[in-house]
N, C-alpha and C positions, 0 to 999 in steps of 0.2 A: 404487348407486355407492358405492365405498369412500370413507371420509372420514378426514381428518387436521385437527386444530385446533392452530395454533401461534401464539405471540406473539413479537414481536421486541422485546427489551428492551435498553437501553443508556443510557449517559450522554448528556447533550445534546451535539449536534454530532458524534456518532460515526458517523452515516450511516445511521440506520434507514430514514428516509423515502426516501432515494435508493436504498437496496437494494430496497425494495418496488417502486419504479418499474421497476427492471431485472427483477425477478421477474415483474411483470405483462407487460412487453414480451416477454420470452423465452418465456412460456407461451402466447403467442398471444392475450392478452386484448384487444389493440388490432388494428385493421385495418392493413394495410400502409401506407395513405395517411392514417391518422388523425393529426390534429395533437394532440400531447399536451404539456401544460405540464410544466415541471420540478417535481419533488416534488408529484406530482399528488394525493397524499392530503391535503396541507395545503390544505383547501378554503376556509376562511373568510378574510376580508380581513386580520384581525389576524395570522393564521398566515403569510400570504404576505408581509406587510410586515416582520415580525420574523424570518422564516426559522426559526420554532420550531414544534413541534407542541404544541397545547394540549389537544385532545380525542383520546381513543383512537378509532380507526376500524377497521372490518372490511372486508376485501376477500376475493375468493376466486379461485383459479385451478385449472385442470384439468391434471394431469400424469400421463401413463401411466394413464389410466382411474381416477385417484383425484382427488377434489375436495379441495383444500387451502385451508382458511379461514385467512387471515393477519390478525392484529391488529397494527396499527401503534400504538405507545404514545408518550406524551410522555417527554422526557428530563429535564425540570426537576423538582427535588424538590418545588416548590410544587404540581405537578400529580400528585404521587405517588398520590393517592387514585384517580385514573383507572386507574393500573396495578394497584393492589391489587385493585380490583373485577374487572378483566377476567381475572385469573389463574384464577378459578373456571371460565371458559369454555373454557380450553385444556388440552391434554394434554401439551404440550411447549413449551420456550422456546428461542429462538436468542439467546444472549448475545453481543451484538456489542461488540467491544473495539477501540479505536483502537491501531494498532501502535506509535505513539509515546507516547501519553499513558498507556496501560495502564488497568486498572480504576479508576474514579473513585467518589466517594461514592454517586452515584445508582445506579451499577451494583451496588454493595454492598447498598444498601437493597432494591432490587427482587429481586436474586438470593436474598437471605435469605428473602424472602416466598415465592419460587418453590420453594426447597429445602424450606421448612417444610411445604408442602402436597404434597411428594413428587414434584415434576416433575423429569424427567431432562433436563438442559440439553445443547444443542449449542453449542460455542464457535466463533465466527467471528472471526478476526483480520482487521479491515478496514484499508484504507489502507496495505497493505504496500509500496506504491510511494513512500511518503513518504521524503524524504532522511534524516530523523532517526528512521526506524523502528528499533525494538530488539525484534525479533520474539521471540527465545528468552527474553529477560528478561520480556517481557509474558506469555508462556505460563506461566512459573514464578509470576509474580505472581497470575495467575488461579487457578492450582492452590492457592497459599497462601491466597487469599481464600476459596475453597470449603472448604478444610480448617478455616479459622478460623470459618466459619459452620456447623460441625458437619455437613457433607455426609456422606451414607452412602457406603460403598465403591462402590456401584453408581453413585451420582451423581458420585463422583470419577473414575470411569472414563469421562470425557466424550470424545466425538470432537471433533477440531479441524479446521477448514478455514481456508485463508488466501486472501485475495483483495483486490479493489478494487471496492467497490460502484459507484463512479462510472464505472469502465471496464467494468463488467458481467461480471466473472468471479470464480469461486471454484474452488479446487483443493485437493488434499490436501497440496501442499507450496508454500512461498512462491514458488518459481520458476515454477510453472504446471503444466500447460498453461493458457494464458489463452484458453479458448474457451467462455465462457458459464457459466450458473448451474446446469447439469445436475448437477454433484456435490452441490450444496446440496439440490436437489429430491430426488435419489435418497437422500441421507442422511436427509431428513425422513421419507420413506416407510419407510425401513428402521428408523430409530431411535425415531421417535415412535409410541407405541401408538395403536390405534384408539380412538375416544371410548368412555369408560366409560358404559354405559347400565344402567338398572335395569328390572326387570319392573314392569308395572302401568299405570295410566291416565296420561294426559298430565300432565306437570308441568315447569315451567321457571322458573329464577330470573332476575328482571329485572336486567340489569347496566348497560345504557345507555338513556338516555331522551332523546327529542327531540320537538319539535312540528312537525307538517307542516300547511301551510295547507289541504290537501285531505283528508287522512286523520285529522287530529287527533293525539292522542298516539300515538307509536310506541315500543314497548319492545323492545329487542334482548336476546337471551339465548341460552343453549344449552339445547336440549330434553334434560332428564335422563331422561325415560321416556315411552313411549307415542307417539302421533301427534296432530297437530292439523290440522283442515281449516277452510276458510272457513265461516262461519255456525254454527260449533260453540259450544255454551254452555260457558262456563268461569267460574271464580270466582277472586278474588284474596285471598290470605292474607298478613297481615303477619308479622313475625318471631315474634310470640307465638302465631300460629295463629288470630287473630281475622279474621273475614271483612271485607274492606275493601269489596268490591263484587262483583256478579255481572253478566255481560253476554255478548255474542256477539262472536266474532272476525269483523271485517268483511273483513280482508285479511291474507294471510301473504306476506311479502316475503323473498326469499333473495338473498344477495350473489352476483352473477355478474360477475366483473371489477370495473369501476367502477360498474356499474349495479346497481340493486336491482330484481328482477323478481318479479311475483306468481307463486306456485306453488300447486298444488292440495292438496298435503299436505306437512306438515313432519314429518320423522322424527327419532327419538331420536338424539342425537349431533350433529345439525346446528345451526349458528348461524343463527337466523332473527329477523325483526322481525315483531311482530304489532300490528295496529291495531284500534281499535273500543272500547277501554276508556277511561274518563274519569278514574279515580282511581288505578289501580295505578301504582306507581313503582319506583324502584331498590331492590333487596334485598327486594322482595315476591315471593311465589311465585304464578305464574299456573298454574292447574291445573284438572283435571276436577272437576265438582261433588262426586264421591264421595271425593276425596282430603282427608284431615283434617290431616296433619302438614306444616308448611312445610319447605322446604329451608333448611338453615342457611347464612347468608351469612358471609363472612370478616369478622372485626372490623376496623374502620378506625382508624388512629391519630388521636388527638385534634388539634384545631386549636391553634396556639400563638400566633397574633397576632390582635388584634382592633382594629376601627376603628369610629368612630361615623359613620353616614350621616345627615346632618341636612337638613331642608327648607331650601332656600336662602332666606335672609331679607335679602339685601343690597339696597341701593337699586336695583341693576340687575336684580333677580330678574324672571324672566318675559320679558325683552327678547330672549333668544336661543333659548330652548328652549320646547317646547310641553307638556312633561310635568313639572310643578313641584309638584303637590300630594302630601301625605303618603300619601294612599290609593294613588296611582299608584306611588309609590316602594315602598310596602309590598307591593303585589301583585307587582311585578317582582322584588323580593328573595326573596319566598317561592316564586315560580315557579323562580328560579335554584336555591334550596336543594333543591327536589324532585329535580332532575336531578343536582346536584352534592352528594353526601352528605358531602364534607369541609367544606362551609360550614355554619356555625351562625348562625341569625338570631334575635335577641331584640328585642322592642319595648320602648322605654323608657317610663317611667311617663307622660311628657308627650305620648306618641303622635306627636311630631314628629321623633323621632330613633330610629335603629335601631342595635343593636350587631351588627356582622357580623364573625364570627371565621373565620379560614382558616389555611392552612399557611404563608403568607409574604406579604411585600409584593407580590411579582410576581403572585400569584394574585388578590389584592384589586385591584391596579391594572388588571389585565386586565378584571375585572368592571366597574370604574368606566369604563374606556375603552369597553367594549361598551355600557354604559348611555348614555354621553355621545353615542355615534353614533346611538343610537335616539331622541335628542331629549330626554333627561332633564337637569334642572338639579339639582345637589346640592352640599352643602358637606360635606367630609369632614375628620375630625380626624387627627392624627398617629397612626401605628400604635403600639399598646401591646401588651406581651406578656401572655399569659394566665397568671396566677400560680395555684399550687395550695398546699394545706397538707397536711403529713403528720399522722400520728396524734397527735403531741405538739403540734400547732399551729404548728410552724415553717414559715416561708415557703419555698416551692420555686419555682424559675423554670426555663424551658426552656433547655437547653444544646445547642449545635450543634457538630458536627464540621466544621471548616473546612479545606479544602485549597487552598493558594494556590501557583500556579506562577509564579515571578518570576525575572527576570534577577538574577545574583549581586550586581551593583552596587547594586540597590535593596533587597536583603533586610534591611538594617539598619533602614531606616525602617518597613518592614512589621512587623518584630518589635516595634519600639518602640510603634507605633500599636496593635497587638493587645494588648500588655501594658497599655497605658492603658485599653483596653476590657475589662480583666479576663480576657484570653484566656491559657490555659496552653499552652505549646508542647510537643508530644509528640515530634515528630521533624523533622529537617532533613536532606534528602539530595539529592544531585545527580540531575537528571532529564534529562541530556543537553543538549548545545548551550549550555554556560555558564548553565544555568538550575537553580534549586533548587526542590524541592517542600517546602513548610512545612505541617505539620499541627498544628492547634490545637483545643482544646476551649474554646469561648467562649460567654458568655450571649447569647441572641438580642437582648436589649436593646441590647448594645453594637454589634451588627452592623447595626442599622437605620441606613441612610444611609451605611454605610462604603464601599459599592461605588464611588461617584463619587470619594470621597477617595482610595481605593486607586489608581484610574486616574490621578488627578492626580499622586500621589506617585511612580508608577512609569512616568510618561510613556506611559500607555496599554498597557503591555506585560504587565501581570499578569493572570492568570485566577483568579477565585475561585469555588470551589464549596462549598456548604454543605448540611448535612443534619441534621435534628433527631436528637439522640442520646437524651436522657432528661431528666427533671426532677431537678434537684439543688438543694442549699441555696442561698439567696440570696447573691450574691457582693458585695453592698455597692453604694454609689453609683458611678455612672459619669458623668464630666463630659459635658455636652451642648454645644450650639453656644455659642461664646464671644462672638460679635458681636450687637449689638442690630439693630433694623430702622428704616428710615425710613418714617414713616406719613403718608399724605396727610391734611391737616386740613380739606379741603373737597371738594365735588363739582363735577365739570366735565370739561373735556378738558385733558390735559397740554400744556404749552407748551414749545417747544424752549429758549427763553431761560431759563426757570426751571430746567429740567433741567441746562442748561449751568452755571448758577450753583451748583448743588448737587453738582457732580461731585467737589469736594474732600471732601464729606461721606461718600462711599462709592459703590460701583458701583450703577447703576440696573437695574431689572428691567422698565421700561416704555419706550415710545417716544413721541415727540410725537404728539398726536392721539388717544391712547388715552383711553378713558373711565375716570375714577377717582372714588372717593367717600371720604367721611370714614371713617377706620379701615382703609382699604386699604393694604397694604404695597407701597411703590413701589421700595424698594431696600434694600441692606444697609448698616448704619451702620459706620463705621470703629472705633467704640468699643463698650463693652459695654452702654451704655444705649440705650433706644429714643428716637427723636427725631421730633417732629411737624414736617413741612415743607410748604411751599406750592409745589405744582408747577403752579399755574394762573396765576402772576403774570407778565404780559407786560411788555415793555419800555415805559417811559414815553416817549411820543413828543411832541416839541415842534416849533414851527415856527422855532426858532432854529438857524441853521447853525453847525456847529463845524468846526474844522480837522482834529480827529482823526476819521479815517474809522471807520465802524462796524466792530467786529471781526466777522468771519464766525463764526457759531455752528457749531463743529464738535464733534459729540457722540461720546463713546466708545460703541461698540456695547453694548447692554444685555446682561445675563446672560439666556440663554434658559432658562427654567424649564420643563422637561418635567414630565409628571405624576409619574413615579417620583421625580425629583429634588426636586420640591416636597414630596411626602409625607415624604421623608427629612429635608428641611431645616427644616420648621416646628417650633415648640415647642408645649408643651401648651396655651398660651393663644391659639393661632392655628389657622386653618382654611384649607383649599384649596377655593376655589369653582370647581366644574367645570361648564361649560356646553358645548353642542355647538360653539361657536365659540372659546371662550377658557378659559384657566386663570388664575385670579387668586388672590393670597394676601391674607389679611385677618386682623385681630384678631377673636377670638370676640366680644368686646364692642366695638362700633364707637364708641360715644360716649366721648370722652376722660375726662369727669368720672366716668362710671360705671366706667370702667376703673380709675381711681385709687382709687375707693371699694372695688372688688373686691380690689385689691392690698392695701389697708390691712386689709380684713377677713381676707384670707389670712395676712398677717403676724401679726395679733392671734391667730389660731387656732394658728399654728405656735409662737408664743411661749408 
């Protein structure tokens, strides 16, 4: 059977997963009466809840006697490593662009990688039925983007389709005809070359890794040469050509619609999953025993943000989760790093904490949320950026390109806040509908925690997109949080009367009846200093009647601290305690006397 391998790449929310839904439906991958969920490729719970794609996934359809393998990719820059890896599996890409927003930072990042390895793109302008669509301008912006990324003449001569993924049509002009995805399928068969294969014995580069309770490790990749059959002996080579392990293939699975079905032989050019090996991982070469040279994997951009994952040592440790020891946390983190090569894990000298580095706060908070749901209890520090040094020993820090779409009335406050965070504004231009598009280059340090502040400043109307640009010289100090915190001075359960009396000190983060302990953060102080408070103090009751009726205790609702918000809000001497049931904020040093001693030592050292 003839083959085509394509990836769909686009910025977040431009409609990749919805488009794949329609491609599956119209190619006959579903039965007539089959009940199918919306965005069927977003299969895990977190993806469904947040409405974003986190992991790249493969599916396949048959169109006019040709099997088309389609890879759906994430749109967030934090998960860009997923996209970088899968580009080696495909021979063509569909660049999906929103008809109103135009090409965004993530589109630029992935397209540059695709153009560099010589893929010829197909451009699909999606959501042409939007009232604020600006189709001709967006097509020109895409062409300018390709030209700026040094595309070859052949790549610049890209075919364009227009349509609406949600309504299930693509056509050669924005007006239609609006009858299905056939033009897209036909263009893929005509424009995307057949898979490049080489002569010789079986070899395949591992690109995606997952664990299956029945089959063990499953590695997905594209077969570069030869064929593979069940029970065949193969070996695994790492990037340097060293043998990692040898073993037998227990099962070969191929993608057929949404299902994965066992097949008897995997042929060169096809994307398959193989099971049966215990050590082979992503970017290793799975090959016949006679092959000596590994397939070269694409280099992956380095991580820019790091966090400490620490064993939870609070007084409430072990009361809500069942996985609390450093050994369990260590095994889980190293297992995650195997399949996700953009993560870097280092063990601290005390063996009780681990430094986890990734692409951004979102990637790390997704990992924390996943672990939390599996029953882990951990304490995590504030995200810090990964600094580097140049040849002369000067400090370099990661700089990001930030694109903010905002209503004109709020643009002033955004420019002011970004300049406070050492951001340099490159351009400010109208983007339709009384909105402006602001482009900055800003240090990653200043952007940690800015998302929630931006939404507050712009009444929830601004959209921010960021992308790592390069390492540049250190930009100087950036002011952090200005307010101090309210800290509980004892252990017990919070009382409504005590919280009510403390309301003039600052907004609370806990509710009556919540368990607290010494050193736990219970609210934000109105002033700059930290304040220890008693949230356990009940009302003194006597048997003397008074004429003044008891005032009803009416509490202001507390601030809801989500995981992402907590990570951005805490300071360097504070931690977020994450358990399956709750998220608490605390000081790193719980005892007040030890805390004062540590502060004095720090002041003496800085002096």
